[in-house]
C-alpha positions as CSV (number, residue, x, y, z in Angstrom):
1,M,-2.2,-88.9,-64.8
2,A,0.2,-90.4,-62.1
3,K,4.0,-90.5,-63.1
4,P,5.5,-94.2,-63.6
5,V,7.3,-95.9,-61.1
6,Y,10.7,-97.7,-62.2
7,I,11.3,-100.5,-60.3
8,G,15.1,-99.6,-60.3
9,N,14.1,-96.6,-57.8
10,L,12.8,-99.1,-55.4
11,D,16.3,-99.0,-53.4
12,R,15.8,-98.6,-49.8
13,R,15.2,-101.5,-47.5
14,I,12.1,-101.1,-45.2
15,C,10.3,-103.0,-42.5
16,I,6.5,-102.8,-42.2
17,Q,5.2,-103.6,-38.7
18,T,1.9,-104.4,-37.3
19,S,0.8,-104.0,-33.6
20,T,-0.4,-107.0,-31.2
21,E,-2.1,-105.9,-28.0
22,T,-1.7,-108.0,-24.7
23,R,-2.2,-107.7,-21.3
24,G,0.6,-107.4,-18.8
25,A,1.1,-108.9,-15.6
26,S,-1.2,-106.1,-13.5
27,G,-3.7,-106.3,-16.5
28,Q,-2.7,-103.1,-18.4
29,E,-2.6,-103.3,-22.2
30,V,1.0,-103.7,-23.7
31,L,1.6,-102.8,-27.5
32,T,4.0,-104.9,-29.1
33,W,4.9,-104.4,-32.7
34,T,6.3,-107.3,-34.9
35,T,7.7,-107.4,-38.4
36,W,5.0,-107.9,-40.9
37,A,7.1,-107.6,-44.1
38,E,10.3,-106.4,-45.4
39,C,10.3,-105.1,-48.5
40,W,12.1,-102.4,-51.1
41,A,10.7,-99.2,-51.2
42,G,11.2,-95.9,-53.0
43,I,11.0,-92.8,-50.8
44,E,9.7,-89.3,-51.8
45,Y,10.2,-86.6,-49.7
46,P,7.8,-83.3,-50.8
47,G,10.1,-80.4,-51.2
48,T,8.9,-77.5,-48.9
49,R,5.3,-78.9,-48.4
50,S,4.5,-79.5,-44.8
51,D,0.8,-79.5,-42.9
52,E,0.7,-77.4,-39.8
53,Q,-1.6,-78.7,-37.2
54,V,-2.5,-77.1,-33.4
55,I,-2.0,-79.8,-30.9
56,A,-2.1,-78.9,-27.3
57,D,-2.5,-75.3,-28.2
58,Q,0.8,-75.6,-30.0
59,E,1.2,-75.2,-33.8
60,V,3.1,-78.3,-34.9
61,S,4.8,-78.8,-38.3
62,M,4.3,-82.2,-40.0
63,T,6.2,-83.4,-42.8
64,T,4.7,-86.2,-44.9
65,V,7.0,-89.0,-46.4
66,F,5.9,-91.1,-49.4
67,F,7.0,-94.5,-49.7
68,I,6.0,-96.4,-52.9
69,I,6.5,-100.4,-52.7
70,R,5.3,-103.2,-54.7
71,Y,1.7,-104.0,-54.2
72,R,0.6,-106.0,-51.1
73,D,-2.4,-107.1,-49.7
74,G,-3.2,-106.7,-46.3
75,V,-1.4,-103.0,-45.9
76,N,-3.3,-100.5,-43.5
77,Q,-3.0,-97.6,-41.6
78,K,-2.8,-99.4,-38.3
79,M,0.7,-100.3,-39.4
80,R,4.0,-98.3,-39.2
81,I,7.1,-98.4,-41.3
82,M,10.5,-98.6,-40.0
83,Y,13.2,-97.0,-42.0
84,N,16.9,-96.3,-40.9
85,G,15.8,-96.7,-37.2
86,V,13.0,-94.1,-37.6
87,Y,9.1,-95.0,-37.3
88,Y,6.7,-93.8,-39.5
89,D,3.1,-94.0,-39.1
90,I,1.2,-95.2,-42.2
91,L,-1.6,-92.3,-42.9
92,N,-3.3,-94.0,-46.1
93,K,-2.7,-96.0,-49.0
94,F,-3.0,-95.3,-52.8
95,E,-3.0,-98.0,-55.5
96,I,-0.7,-97.2,-58.7
97,G,-1.6,-99.1,-61.6
98,R,-3.8,-102.1,-61.4
99,R,-2.2,-103.8,-58.2
100,E,1.3,-102.7,-59.3
101,Y,2.4,-100.4,-56.5
102,L,1.3,-98.8,-53.5
103,R,2.2,-95.4,-52.3
104,L,1.9,-94.9,-48.7
105,P,2.0,-91.2,-47.3
106,A,3.6,-91.6,-43.8
107,K,4.5,-89.1,-40.9
108,I,7.2,-89.6,-38.3
109,H,5.9,-91.4,-35.4
110,E,5.4,-89.3,-32.0
């Protein structure tokens, strides 16, 4: 059973952003990020757990951060989160309760 979420733990302000592709003057694709929602969130840092991947023949450590927010329709993996000036790519979303909260695992945007 999942541990309960206490509304008082949602004490960090985050910005959820969505991207839009447009064409530049020379025809190249330009990715523009706009604010989709601002909300309160709780943040969980998973102790010592980190995932290691091999990217371009180098072993890279990736730490997942979990953002817990009140349930919102429309949040997806194409969006990103901005918190304290750092961008995080949303990896997945998990519903907590019956449309009460969302748990969003994310990694720092590279």
